[in-house]
C-alpha positions as CSV (number, residue, x, y, z in Angstrom):
1,M,0.0,0.0,0.0
2,L,1.1,3.6,-0.7
3,S,2.1,5.7,2.3
4,R,0.3,8.9,3.1
5,R,3.1,11.0,1.8
6,K,3.1,9.2,-1.6
7,T,-0.7,9.5,-1.8
8,K,-0.6,13.2,-1.2
9,L,2.2,13.6,-3.9
10,L,0.1,11.7,-6.5
11,L,-2.9,13.7,-5.7
12,R,-1.1,17.0,-6.1
13,S,0.4,15.8,-9.3
14,A,-3.1,15.0,-10.6
15,I,-4.3,18.4,-9.7
16,V,-1.4,20.1,-11.5
17,I,-1.9,18.1,-14.6
18,Y,-5.7,18.9,-14.5
19,F,-5.0,22.7,-14.3
20,I,-2.4,22.6,-17.1
21,T,-4.9,20.7,-19.3
22,W,-7.7,23.2,-18.5
23,L,-5.2,26.1,-19.3
24,L,-4.3,24.7,-22.7
25,L,-8.0,24.1,-23.5
26,S,-8.8,27.7,-22.4
27,V,-6.1,29.1,-24.7
28,W,-7.4,26.9,-27.6
29,R,-11.0,28.0,-26.9
30,N,-10.0,31.7,-26.8
31,D,-8.3,31.4,-30.1
32,N,-11.6,30.2,-31.7
33,D,-13.9,32.5,-29.8
34,T,-12.5,35.8,-29.0
35,A,-14.1,37.7,-26.1
36,V,-14.3,41.5,-26.3
37,Y,-15.3,43.6,-23.4
38,V,-15.7,47.3,-23.9
39,V,-16.8,49.5,-20.9
40,D,-17.3,53.2,-21.2
41,K,-18.5,54.1,-17.8
42,A,-19.6,52.6,-14.5
43,F,-23.3,52.0,-14.5
44,T,-26.4,50.7,-12.7
45,V,-29.6,50.7,-14.8
46,G,-33.2,50.3,-14.1
47,P,-35.5,50.1,-17.1
48,E,-34.6,53.5,-18.3
49,F,-33.4,55.2,-15.1
50,Q,-29.9,56.1,-14.0
51,D,-27.8,58.5,-12.2
52,E,-24.6,58.5,-10.1
53,R,-26.6,58.1,-6.8
54,S,-28.8,55.3,-8.1
55,V,-31.7,57.8,-7.8
56,I,-34.4,56.9,-10.3
57,H,-35.0,59.3,-13.1
58,H,-36.6,59.1,-16.6
59,R,-35.3,59.5,-20.1
60,P,-31.7,60.8,-19.5
61,R,-30.3,63.6,-21.6
62,H,-26.9,62.0,-22.3
63,G,-26.3,58.4,-23.1
64,G,-23.5,56.0,-23.7
65,K,-23.4,52.4,-24.8
66,V,-21.5,49.2,-23.7
67,D,-20.9,46.6,-26.4
68,Y,-20.6,43.2,-24.8
69,L,-19.5,40.3,-26.9
70,A,-19.1,37.0,-25.0
71,N,-18.0,33.5,-26.0
72,R,-20.2,30.9,-27.7
73,D,-22.0,30.2,-24.4
74,R,-23.4,33.7,-24.4
75,L,-25.3,36.0,-26.7
76,S,-24.3,39.6,-27.5
77,L,-25.7,42.2,-25.3
78,E,-26.0,45.9,-25.7
79,I,-26.8,48.1,-22.8
80,D,-27.4,51.8,-22.8
81,I,-25.6,53.7,-20.0
82,H,-27.2,56.9,-19.0
83,N,-25.7,59.9,-17.2
84,N,-28.4,62.2,-15.8
85,S,-28.2,65.6,-14.4
86,K,-30.3,67.2,-11.6
87,S,-31.7,69.8,-13.9
88,N,-34.0,67.3,-15.6
89,I,-35.3,65.5,-12.5
90,S,-38.7,67.3,-12.1
91,Q,-39.4,67.1,-15.9
92,A,-38.5,63.4,-16.0
93,N,-40.6,62.6,-13.0
94,S,-43.6,64.4,-14.3
95,T,-43.4,62.5,-17.5
96,L,-43.1,59.3,-15.6
97,S,-46.2,60.0,-13.6
98,K,-48.3,60.8,-16.7
99,D,-47.2,58.0,-18.9
100,R,-46.9,55.0,-16.5
101,P,-49.7,54.2,-14.1
102,L,-49.1,52.1,-11.1
103,Y,-51.2,49.2,-12.4
104,S,-52.5,48.6,-16.0
105,D,-54.3,45.9,-17.9
106,S,-51.8,46.5,-20.7
107,I,-48.1,45.6,-20.6
108,I,-46.3,48.5,-19.0
109,N,-43.3,46.6,-17.5
110,P,-42.0,44.0,-20.0
111,H,-39.1,41.6,-19.1
112,P,-37.1,41.9,-22.4
113,F,-34.2,39.7,-21.4
114,H,-33.1,36.2,-22.3
115,F,-31.3,33.5,-20.4
116,T,-27.5,33.1,-20.9
117,L,-27.0,30.5,-18.2
118,F,-30.2,28.6,-17.1
119,N,-29.4,24.9,-16.4
120,Y,-32.9,24.0,-17.3
121,E,-32.5,20.4,-16.3
122,A,-31.5,21.0,-12.7
123,C,-35.0,20.3,-11.1
124,T,-35.6,17.3,-13.2
125,N,-32.1,15.9,-12.6
126,A,-32.5,16.3,-8.8
127,K,-35.9,14.7,-8.8
128,H,-34.6,11.6,-10.7
129,K,-31.4,11.4,-8.7
130,W,-33.3,11.3,-5.4
131,A,-36.4,9.4,-6.7
132,M,-38.7,11.9,-5.0
133,P,-40.7,15.0,-5.9
134,L,-39.1,18.4,-5.5
135,H,-40.6,19.9,-2.3
136,L,-38.7,23.2,-2.0
137,L,-36.8,25.3,-4.6
138,I,-34.6,28.0,-3.1
139,L,-33.7,30.9,-5.3
140,V,-30.6,32.8,-4.0
141,K,-30.0,36.4,-5.2
142,S,-26.2,36.6,-5.7
143,R,-23.7,38.9,-7.4
144,P,-21.4,37.5,-9.9
145,E,-18.4,38.3,-7.8
146,D,-19.8,36.7,-4.7
147,I,-18.0,33.4,-5.4
148,Y,-17.2,32.7,-1.8
149,D,-20.8,33.3,-0.7
150,R,-22.0,30.7,-3.2
151,Q,-19.3,28.2,-2.1
152,Q,-20.2,28.6,1.6
153,I,-23.8,28.0,0.8
154,R,-23.0,24.9,-1.1
155,E,-21.0,23.6,1.8
156,T,-23.9,24.2,4.2
157,W,-27.5,24.3,3.2
158,G,-27.2,24.6,-0.6
159,G,-27.3,22.0,-3.4
160,A,-29.8,19.2,-3.5
161,Q,-30.6,17.7,-0.1
162,N,-32.9,15.1,1.3
163,I,-34.1,16.3,4.7
164,S,-36.7,14.1,6.4
165,N,-37.8,12.7,3.0
166,K,-38.3,16.2,1.6
167,L,-36.1,17.2,-1.4
168,T,-34.7,20.7,-1.5
169,L,-32.8,22.3,-4.3
170,T,-30.8,25.6,-4.3
171,M,-30.2,27.7,-7.4
172,F,-28.3,31.1,-7.7
173,L,-29.6,34.1,-9.6
174,L,-27.0,36.3,-11.3
175,G,-26.9,39.2,-13.7
176,Q,-24.1,40.2,-16.1
177,T,-20.8,41.8,-15.2
178,P,-18.1,43.5,-17.4
179,N,-15.4,41.7,-15.5
180,A,-13.9,39.1,-17.8
181,T,-12.3,37.1,-15.0
182,V,-15.5,36.9,-13.0
183,I,-17.3,35.9,-16.2
184,E,-15.0,33.0,-16.7
185,E,-15.3,31.9,-13.1
186,V,-19.1,32.0,-13.2
187,S,-19.0,29.9,-16.4
188,R,-16.9,27.3,-14.6
189,E,-19.2,27.3,-11.6
190,S,-22.2,26.8,-13.8
191,L,-20.4,23.9,-15.7
192,R,-19.5,22.2,-12.5
193,F,-22.3,22.7,-10.1
194,K,-25.3,23.2,-12.6
195,D,-26.9,25.7,-10.1
196,I,-26.6,29.1,-11.8
197,I,-29.3,31.1,-13.5
198,Q,-28.4,34.2,-15.4
199,E,-30.0,36.7,-17.9
200,N,-28.5,39.5,-19.9
201,F,-29.1,42.4,-17.7
202,I,-26.4,44.2,-15.7
203,D,-26.1,43.0,-12.1
204,A,-26.8,46.0,-9.9
205,Y,-28.7,46.8,-6.8
206,T,-31.3,48.8,-8.8
207,N,-31.9,45.7,-11.0
208,L,-32.8,43.3,-8.2
209,T,-36.4,43.3,-9.4
210,Y,-35.2,42.1,-12.8
211,K,-33.2,39.4,-10.9
212,T,-36.3,38.3,-8.9
213,M,-38.5,38.1,-11.9
214,M,-35.8,36.1,-13.7
215,G,-36.0,33.5,-11.0
216,L,-39.7,33.3,-11.0
217,R,-39.7,33.1,-14.7
218,W,-37.3,30.1,-14.5
219,V,-39.6,28.5,-12.0
220,A,-42.7,28.9,-14.2
221,T,-40.8,27.6,-17.2
222,F,-38.5,24.8,-16.0
223,C,-39.6,23.8,-12.5
224,P,-43.4,24.2,-12.2
225,F,-43.7,21.0,-10.3
226,A,-42.0,22.2,-7.1
227,S,-44.3,22.5,-4.2
228,F,-42.8,25.6,-2.7
229,V,-40.4,28.3,-3.7
230,A,-38.2,30.4,-1.4
231,S,-36.4,33.7,-2.2
232,V,-33.2,34.2,-0.2
233,D,-30.3,36.6,-0.2
234,S,-26.7,35.3,-0.4
235,D,-25.8,36.6,3.1
236,I,-28.4,34.5,4.8
237,I,-27.8,31.2,6.7
238,L,-30.9,28.9,6.4
239,N,-32.1,26.3,8.7
240,L,-33.8,24.0,6.2
241,H,-35.2,21.8,9.0
242,N,-37.1,24.6,10.6
243,L,-38.2,26.0,7.2
244,L,-39.6,22.6,6.1
245,Q,-41.3,22.1,9.4
246,R,-42.9,25.6,9.1
247,I,-44.3,24.9,5.6
248,A,-45.3,21.2,6.4
249,D,-48.9,22.0,7.0
250,K,-49.2,25.0,4.8
251,P,-51.5,25.1,1.6
252,R,-49.8,24.5,-1.7
253,H,-51.9,27.1,-3.5
254,R,-52.0,30.9,-3.0
255,F,-49.6,30.8,0.0
256,A,-46.9,33.3,0.7
257,E,-45.2,33.8,4.1
258,G,-42.3,35.9,5.4
259,S,-41.4,38.6,7.9
260,L,-44.3,40.8,6.8
261,K,-43.9,44.7,6.8
262,T,-47.0,46.8,6.7
263,N,-47.6,50.6,6.6
264,W,-44.1,51.3,5.5
265,T,-43.6,54.8,3.9
266,P,-41.4,55.6,0.9
267,Y,-38.2,57.5,1.6
268,R,-38.5,60.9,0.0
269,D,-35.3,62.6,1.0
270,A,-32.8,62.4,-1.9
271,E,-29.9,63.7,0.2
272,G,-30.6,62.0,3.5
273,Q,-29.0,59.1,5.3
274,Y,-31.0,56.5,3.4
275,K,-30.7,58.1,0.0
276,K,-30.0,54.7,-1.4
277,W,-33.7,54.0,-1.1
278,Y,-34.9,57.4,-2.3
279,T,-38.3,57.0,-4.0
280,P,-39.7,60.2,-5.5
281,V,-43.4,60.7,-5.7
282,E,-43.4,60.4,-9.5
283,L,-41.9,56.9,-9.1
284,Y,-44.3,55.8,-6.4
285,P,-47.1,58.2,-5.7
286,E,-48.8,56.3,-2.8
287,P,-48.1,57.5,0.8
288,T,-47.4,53.9,2.0
289,Y,-46.1,50.7,0.6
290,P,-48.4,47.6,0.3
291,P,-47.7,44.8,2.7
292,F,-44.4,43.2,1.6
293,F,-41.7,40.8,2.7
294,P,-38.1,42.0,3.1
295,G,-35.9,40.4,0.4
296,G,-33.8,38.4,3.0
297,C,-36.1,35.3,3.1
298,Y,-39.6,34.5,2.3
299,V,-41.4,31.4,0.9
300,M,-44.5,30.9,-1.4
301,S,-46.2,28.1,-3.2
302,A,-45.2,27.5,-6.8
303,D,-48.4,28.7,-8.2
304,V,-47.8,32.1,-6.5
305,A,-44.4,32.3,-8.0
306,A,-45.9,31.8,-11.5
307,T,-48.6,34.3,-10.8
308,I,-46.2,37.0,-9.7
309,Y,-44.1,36.6,-12.9
310,R,-47.2,36.6,-15.0
311,E,-48.7,39.8,-13.4
312,S,-45.5,41.6,-13.2
313,V,-45.7,43.1,-16.6
314,H,-48.9,44.9,-15.5
315,V,-47.2,46.8,-12.6
316,R,-44.9,49.8,-12.8
317,F,-41.3,48.9,-12.4
318,L,-39.8,49.7,-9.0
319,P,-36.1,49.0,-8.2
320,W,-36.9,47.7,-4.8
321,D,-37.7,44.0,-5.5
322,D,-39.4,43.3,-2.2
323,V,-41.9,46.2,-2.5
324,F,-42.4,45.3,-6.2
325,V,-43.3,41.8,-5.3
326,G,-45.8,43.2,-2.7
327,L,-47.4,45.4,-5.4
328,V,-47.8,42.4,-7.7
329,M,-49.3,40.3,-4.9
330,Q,-51.7,43.0,-4.1
331,R,-52.8,43.2,-7.7
332,A,-53.2,39.4,-8.0
333,G,-55.3,39.3,-4.8
334,I,-52.7,37.2,-2.9
335,T,-52.7,37.8,0.9
336,P,-49.2,37.6,2.4
337,R,-48.9,35.9,5.8
338,D,-46.6,37.0,8.7
339,G,-44.2,34.4,10.1
340,K,-41.6,34.5,12.7
341,G,-37.9,33.6,12.3
342,Y,-37.5,34.5,8.6
343,Q,-35.1,37.3,9.1
344,V,-33.0,37.3,12.3
345,Y,-30.0,39.7,12.7
346,I,-27.3,38.8,15.1
347,P,-24.0,40.8,15.4
348,L,-21.2,38.7,14.1
349,S,-19.2,39.2,17.3
350,R,-21.8,37.1,19.1
351,R,-21.2,33.9,17.3
352,T,-22.8,31.8,20.1
353,L,-26.0,33.7,19.6
354,I,-25.8,33.1,15.9
355,R,-25.9,29.3,16.6
356,L,-28.8,29.6,19.1
357,A,-30.7,31.9,16.6
358,L,-30.1,29.4,13.8
359,Q,-31.3,26.5,16.0
360,K,-34.6,28.4,16.9
361,G,-35.2,30.5,13.7
362,I,-35.3,29.9,9.9
363,A,-33.0,32.5,8.4
364,V,-30.1,34.4,10.1
365,I,-28.4,37.3,8.5
366,A,-24.6,36.8,8.4
367,K,-22.3,38.7,6.0
368,H,-20.9,38.6,2.5
369,N,-17.5,36.9,2.1
370,S,-15.3,38.8,-0.3
371,K,-12.0,37.1,0.3
372,A,-12.6,33.6,1.5
373,V,-15.1,31.1,2.7
374,D,-15.9,31.7,6.4
375,K,-14.8,28.3,7.9
376,R,-15.9,29.4,11.4
377,M,-19.4,30.1,10.2
378,I,-19.5,26.7,8.5
379,L,-18.5,25.2,11.9
380,I,-21.3,27.1,13.6
381,Y,-23.8,25.9,11.1
382,Q,-22.6,22.3,11.6
383,K,-22.9,22.5,15.4
384,A,-26.4,24.0,15.1
385,M,-27.5,21.2,12.8
386,Q,-26.3,18.5,15.3
387,Q,-29.6,18.7,17.1
388,Y,-31.2,17.0,14.1
389,V,-28.8,14.1,14.0
390,P,-30.6,11.1,15.5
391,R,-28.8,9.8,18.7
392,R,-27.7,6.2,18.8
393,R,-29.6,3.9,21.1
394,A,-29.1,0.2,22.0
395,S,-32.6,-0.6,20.9
396,R,-31.9,0.7,17.4
397,H,-28.9,-1.7,17.1
398,P,-30.2,-5.2,18.1
399,R,-27.2,-6.9,16.4
400,K,-24.8,-4.9,18.4
401,A,-26.7,-5.5,21.6
402,M,-26.8,-9.2,21.0
403,T,-23.1,-9.2,20.3
404,L,-22.4,-7.5,23.6
405,S,-24.7,-10.0,25.4
406,A,-22.9,-12.9,23.8
407,V,-19.5,-11.6,24.9
408,N,-20.8,-11.1,28.5
409,L,-22.2,-14.6,28.5
410,V,-18.9,-16.2,27.3
411,A,-17.0,-14.2,29.9
412,L,-19.3,-15.4,32.6
413,V,-19.0,-19.0,31.5
414,C,-15.2,-18.8,31.5
415,L,-15.3,-17.3,34.9
416,V,-17.4,-20.1,36.3
417,V,-15.2,-22.7,34.6
418,C,-12.1,-21.2,36.1
419,V,-13.6,-21.0,39.6
420,M,-14.8,-24.6,39.3
421,A,-11.4,-25.8,38.1
422,Y,-9.7,-24.0,41.0
423,L,-12.0,-25.5,43.5
424,A,-11.5,-29.0,41.9
425,V,-7.7,-28.7,42.1
426,Y,-7.9,-27.4,45.6
427,F,-10.1,-30.3,46.7
428,I,-7.8,-32.9,45.1
429,F,-4.7,-31.5,46.9
430,W,-6.6,-31.3,50.2
431,I,-7.6,-35.0,49.9
432,A,-4.0,-36.0,49.1
433,S,-2.6,-34.1,52.0
434,D,-5.1,-35.8,54.4
435,E,-4.0,-39.2,53.2
436,E,-0.4,-38.4,54.0
437,I,-1.1,-37.1,57.5
438,C,-3.5,-39.8,58.6
439,P,-1.8,-43.3,59.4
440,D,-3.3,-46.6,58.2
441,P,-5.8,-48.2,60.7
442,V,-4.1,-51.7,60.4
443,E,-0.8,-50.2,61.5
444,I,-2.5,-48.6,64.5
445,T,-4.0,-51.9,65.6
446,A,-0.7,-53.8,65.4
447,V,1.0,-51.3,67.6
448,L,-1.7,-51.6,70.2
């Protein structure tokens, strides 16, 4: 047999050979399919809204264009980049208010994107591999550069898992990026794990609504047979056991549950502390938002997911995906339910509390990992999940119990035999010593 040192040496050699082969294939592929990436400016786009603060405006005065030509696995994409000035804000917003109602029976918010990575057989393959129906599909909103977030999820609650005879599957939702290195890494991830869904919109905070609708579109198209669908952020740690227990007795039609927020008001201050969520009256004229779930974690039946995607084209675009989903549910007549434990925040310095919160709750907000996978967080997750591992009992292992009883019986028999042998030998020697000490009766009579 090979020693441990030789085994490690062979393994490292195999890894080096694999990477050299991959590098040669990549060079050959790049010679055949040249990738060109031209970026004029930094950008985040809504449907036609843009400025440097991510404040939503309409019909910018100046424009630019990014030409994006990817390899044969992707289609060409052209995205207009807009640079707005404050001088046209009021005029743009008034035009928006006149032209786009909040709801409409006609299509006012189309979804004009196409899949570039979609792994359409993921649900079917998981169902066939585990020979059981898909109970819960989890859609994780992730940025292309969040490589370590996705890896940490795969090492904990991600992938396809059989939990108490309930099949769960995790898929990641991504937009596009101009970073060529990240594009190649995402392509390798998709090829290896088959768990990435991507469309040809730019991945940005103001495009989270597009990302959410992309996931629901994928569900309605390629995974309509799932019983439930969950929407989760990539900085969330899920307790699938508690989530499955929560939805065990829930209806599979027109059901939606999360940490429900009601009577929230739009943020109207463009220069305030929370200007990231600035919402002008022209963008959303109502004084309060409809009931909605924060985007961290919520769950719904599969028919609700399909309904939200179908009705989304009749609702005015909002960059805040959670509020937009609430608007669509309001139009579709779906009543959201409030549930505890869907979004628990614990300071990362209190890691013990994170474990306790994860044991009791459903979703705990952690943090994004930009440099490496957080091994300590994985260890915390594993310790929290130990409560679901069945403990070993003697009654559950009759063969082992019988083996132990047989050993005890043999030991007892050996002990008895040894004691009896000792007593027999002792008795024999005692009789022999008595015969030597006591004289013969005939000799005693003769003497007398």
